[in-house]
N, C-alpha and C positions, 0 to 999 in steps of 0.2 A: 655791720653790713658785710664786711669782708669775710667774717667767719661764716655767714650764711652762704655766701658764694663759694667759699672753700669747701663747705660741707656738701653743697649741691654738686660740685665737681667731683668730689671724692665718691659720692653716692653714684653718680653717673659712671665713673670708672669701675666701681665695684660691680654694677649691673652689667657693664660691657664684658667684664672678665667672667662673671658667674654664668650668664645666660648661655654662651656657646658651650661651656663645659658641661652644663646640665642637659644640653640637647633640647632645650625648650623654646628655641626661637623658630620663627616661621621658615618653612622650607627644609627642615631637618626630617627627612623620611627615615623611618625605622628600617633597618636592613632585614630582608626576609630570612627566615630560618630555612636552611636547605639540608635535606636529609635523603640519603641514598640507602635503600634496602636491597638485599639480594635474595634470590631464590634459586637454589641449584639442585633441588630434589623433587622428584615426582611424587609428592606426598600431599594429598588434599588437606590434611590437618595442618601441615606446615604452611601451605598456601593460605589457608584460613587465618593462621596466626599472623602472617605478614599483612594480610588485608585488615585484620583487626587492629594491628599496630598503626597502619596508615590511617584508618578511620579515627582512632583515638588521638593521634598526633594532630590531625586536621581539626578535629573538634576542639581540642585543647587550645590551640592557637587562635582559632576563630573566636572562641569564647573570650579570649584576651584582646581581641581586635587586632591581632598580629597576623602577618602574611607568612605562609609556609609553602615551600616548594618541595615536592617529594618525587623521587624517581625510583621505581622498582625495576631492578635489572634481573632478567631471567636468562640463565644459561645452563648448559648440560641438561640433565633430566628435568630441571625446573622450567625449561622452555614450554613444557606441556601446559603450564598455567596460562600461556598466551596463545595456544593453538585453538583454532575455531572448532576442530573436530574432537578435541580431547579435554579441553579445559573444564574441570569440575567447578570452577569459580568465575566463569566468564560473565555471568549476570552481576555478580558483586563488583568485578573490575569495571564494568560499564557504569554501574551506579556510582562508584567512587570517582571515576573520571568525570562524570557529569555533575556530581554534587560538590566538587572541590572548589568551584568558583567562589570567591575571587582568588583563592590560592590555586596552585596547580599540582595535580597528581598526574604523572606520566609513567608509561610502561615501556621499557626497552628490551628487545629480544636480540639475543646473540646471533649474529650472522654466521659465525663459524659453526655453532651448534645446528642452526637451521640447515646449512649446506650438508653437514654430516648426516642429519636425520633424513633429508631428501635422498641422499645417495643410498642410505641403508634401506629406505622404504620404497625407493624406485618411483617416486612421484613428488610433485611440488607440494609444499606445506602452506596452508592458508592460516594466517594469524587473525586474531580478533581485531576489529577496527581500531581499538584503543592502543595497539602496540605499534612501535616504530622499530625498525631493524637498525642495529648498530653493528659495526664490523666485528667487534669482539666484546663480549660481556665483561670480562675481567679488565680489559683495557678501559672500558667505559667507567667502571667503578674507580679505577685508578685516576682517570681524568677528573672525575667529579671530586675526589678527595684532594687532588692538586689545586682545584678551584675553591677549596675551602668548605666543601660539603661534609657534613657528619656522615659516618658510615655505621649502619646498624645491621648486625647479622642476627636474625631472630633464632 
């Protein structure tokens, strides 16, 4: 009788040790994958490559049932990707931003670049609705990396 009880206690202890280590107990949420891409060239082919990468990564992790957060940071000539008047890929950006649920795809526009373009062109620049202005694109990429995001340069 004592050996059965000792065996049961040993088994319970083993389960208590193994379960948390394997991440299989209730309430253990998988950490989302977080990836930052950048675009710094006014090249429609490169813009398309960035968006292809975003779509492929999103599809891959959705297929595995895993969450992914992606942020595309545009600065320098790459800001044209997010301009309402010049973006050759604005329909794809809209589609990716809408289809990304439950994961999140966001687009950040460099405020420094925007200010300089507005000065050079002599008028305000309108961004596509999916874009959010950040103070500086390079700083944004640095902040994301400091927060543990992976950085991909296509």
